[in-house]
N, C-alpha and C positions, 0 to 999 in steps of 0.2 A: 726723350719724350715718353719713354716707357718707365713703368715702376721698377724699382731696383730688383735685381735677381741675385740672390745670395750665393748661387753656385753655378755661374756660367761655365759651360764646357768649352775648353780651348778648341778653336777651329770650327766650332759648331754654333756658338752664340756670341753676340757682340758684348764687349765690355761695357757695363752700364754704370752711370753715376746717379746720384739721388735726384728725385723729381721726375717730371714728365719730360724727358729729354730726348734728343737725337740719340739713336742707338747705333753703335759702331761694331763692325765685325769683319775685319780683314784677317783672313785665315791663312795667309801665306806671306812670305817676306817681300813679295812684289804685290802691288795693289791690283788685285784681280778677283776679289771676292766681295762679300756683302757689306761694303761700307755703308753705315747707317741702315743695315739690313735687319735689325731686330733679331729675332730668334731663327730667322731663315738664313741658311748658308747657301750661297749661290755657287754651285759647282761648275767651274769653268777652268780651262787650262790657264796657267799663269801667263800674264802678258806684262810687259814693262810699261810703267806709267809715264815715262817720258824722261827728259834730261839727256845726259851725255850719251846714253846708249840708245838713241833714237833708232827705230827699226827701218825708217825710210828716209830718203833724201829730203831735206826740208823744202817745202814749197810755201809760197806766199810770204807775207810780212812776218818777221819774228825778231825778237830782241835777245840779247845775251842773258845768261842766267843772272838773276839778282833776287834777293829776298823781298817778298811783298811786305808792305808796311801798313797799308790801309785799303779797305774796300769801300767804294762809293757807288751807291745805286740811287740816284736822285729820285727816280719814280716812286720808290717805296721808302724814302728817307733813311736809307742805310748809310751810316758813316762809322765804320767799325775798324778797330785795329786787328791785326793778325796775331795768332800764336802758332807755333810749329806743332804739328801732330806727328807722332811717331808710333811705332809698334811696341807693345809690351813683350814680356818674355814668352807669352803664349801666342805671339804673332797676331795680336788684335790691336787695332788702331785706338789709341787713347783719345777720348773726346776733349773738347775745350773745358775749362773749369765751369762748373755748373752755377757758381755764384756770380758770374759776370754774364748778364744776358745780352750785352752788346759786344760780342767777341766772335770772330770767325776763325776757323782753323784751316791750315794749309798742310797737305801731306808733303813734308819737307824732303823726303827721299824721292819724290817724283818731280815732274817738270815744274819750274817756277812759272807763275803767270806771265805770259808774253814770250816765253821760251818755246821752241818747237816741242810739241808733245801735248799731253793732256794734263793740265793743272787741275788738281782736285781741291775745291774750296767747300767747306761744309760748316753748318752751324745749327744751333738749336732753333726749333720753332716755338717752343714754350718751355716753361718750368712749372713747378708746383704753384708758384706764386704769381707769375706774370708771363706775358708774351715775351718772346726773345727775338734775336736779331733777324731771323728769317721768317718771322710771322707773316710778312706780306709777300713772300717770294712767289706765291701763286699768281700774283698780279702781273708778273713779267710776261711779255709776249714777243713774238717775232719782230725784230727791228728795234727793240729797246736796247739801250746801251748802259754799260757800267764800266767803271774805271778801277784799276788796281794801281795804287801808288807803290813805288818800289824804292829800295834803298839806294839805287844808283841814280835817283832823281828822274828817271824816265817813267812816264805814265803808260800803262798798258790798257788800251781802250778796247773793249769787246762789244760785239753786237750779238744779240740773242738770235739763234737759229730756230730754236723751239723750246718749249717748256712742257714737259710730259710727266704724267704720273704713272707709276707701275705698281701692281700688286707685288707684295714682298715675296710671294712664292713664284713669281714669274719675272723677277728682276733681271734685265738684260746686262749682266755684268760686263761681258766683252764689249758691247756697244758703248757702255758708259766709261770704262776704264782703259780700253785698248789704246796703245800708242797711236799717234797720228802724225802725218808728215807736215802739218801746219800747226801753228800755235792756237790751241783751243783751251777752253776752260769748262768745268762742270761745277755748277752751284747745286748743292744737294742738301735736302732736309727731309723730315718725315711729313706725311700727308695722310689724307683719308680720315676715317673714324678711329677714335681711340677704343680699342678692345680691352675692356677692364679685365675680362677673364684671362686673356693672353698677356696682359700687361704691356701692350705694344700698340703702335699705330698700324693700320692695315696697309698703307702704301708708302712709297717714297716719291718725292717730287725731285726731278732733275731738270735743271736749266742747261741746255747745250748752247755754247757760244764760241765765236772765233775772234781772233785779234784783227783789228782794222787799223 
């Protein structure tokens, strides 16, 4: 969502692609920094994002690990395939391709959607030319549901606990990315006003949800 930055600083700024895109900034090898955080680095202690090294005994419903294949959010007409997201050599999370506006990314080194832990799902809100997959994400509210189809044939159905926006200089990284004892998911995109001087949106929108 931000304008391109020709010289991002590793661990300080998100890796950016062309257009007004989601901006990504994971500054460590574990997901505990400013994912989609623009030029603001969220300084917190590293925490595991989920998966086999879950920090707590699992509670509630959960599914075995399996690759997500499609995200369905009927309320906002989302029916999008997944792509894996990984860290580059500078420890920053690469965004989904900017030329496909109907694509969501999953942090593949973290928990899979439905698995115990915190699954991170992120997408663009817009590009230079059009709205993108998470353009309507702000419409989700407590009690709404979405489904992640998985490669094992099982559907992971999530219910929204809350949808909240955060100023980028006050982003609650630990709350968003910390490992959890139940199967949870975060849907994340940019929000707020587009600051042309800064080349970035002013806020992030995070949808918190758990498996049902």
